[in-house]
N, C-alpha and C positions, 0 to 999 in steps of 0.2 A: 464318505472321507468330509470332514468335514471345510466349508471355503473362508478361510482367513484374508484373503488379498480385497485389499478394501479401497477405495479414493484413496485417499492417505498413500500406503503404496502404490499409486498407481502414478500422484503427485510426483511422494520425494522422488522414483524414475524419471519424468521428467524433469522436476531440477537436476537432478546430479547431468546430463543430457545437454541439457541448453548454457545449465552454469558454465562448466566446462569451455563451450563454446564461445561462452557471453566472454571473459578470462578472459584466452584465447585472444579475444580481438581489447584487451583493454575496456572494455566497460566495466566504471567506476560505480564504487557501492553495490555492487549486486546483491551483497548482506541486508538491506532492507526494498530489495527488488521484488514483486509476489512473482510468480517461473511464468504471468502472462507479460509483465512488462522486459522483462528481460528477453522473452519472445520477441516482444516488437521489437527493442534493441536490433535484436541476431536478425529483423526483416530487416529496417533500416539500414544496417551494415552489410548487407547483401550479402553475407559468408558464404563463402565457396561451397560453406558444408550445409546451407541451407534446405539443400532437395535432401540430400541424406537421414538430414536432422528429423526433414517431416513425412521423410519414408518408413521411420524406423517411432516415427508416434503413431503414426497410422496402423502399423502392424501390431503395435505393444498396445495400441488399446481395441484391436480382433481380440486377439489375447486373453484380455483383462471383460469385455463382455464374454467374449464367451466363461469364464468366469463365474461372471455377475449371474448369466442365465439358472446356471446350478446354483449355483448359492440362494435364488432367491425362490426356491423349489427347496432347497434345504430349509431353509428359513419357514417357510407358508405350511410344510407341511411335518416339519423337527423333527429331522429323519438325517444323517448319513449318508448324500446322493453317491451311487455307484456309477460308473460311467459304463459302458456300453462298449461297442467293440467298436462300431463306428466314432464313436464318442473322442475314446482313447486317441485312434488315429486322425480324427481330426486336431483333440490336442495336438498329440505331435507333432501335426506338422502346423498348426501355429507359434512354438516351441521352437521350432527352426528356422519357422521365417522371422520371429523377434529376434531370435539369438544369429543370423546370417545381417540382419542387419542393422543393429548395434554392433556386430563383427566390423560390418563394412562402415561403420560413421568412425569409430573407436583407428579404423584403418585411414584413413581420410583425415582425421583431427591430426592422430601422426605425424604424416604425411606437410600437415600444410603446418604445424607447432614445429619441423624441425626446420621450412622457406622462411616465417617470420622469425 
């Protein structure tokens, strides 16, 4: 399978999560700020979602790094990499962790949004 997940994809996932939280806290001029700048504003605001956001970003990175390891092999060898059973299980766990972290972030975001 050819792996097409890129740094651009990761930055888009980061942006979606961080931007929603920044907008929830009425951060201004979000369209003109980088992910890093938006994240720093969320940190400064001490958002109650910060811990959950960091958890999501960490598990997303683990999933992303897993793919990048095999993407590198594909590129170096010019092959479509086939995951073995152990790798498939690891990937399934990473996907579950990523989805659970995203679901928790969404749940907490929705709860906070109704309070504000």
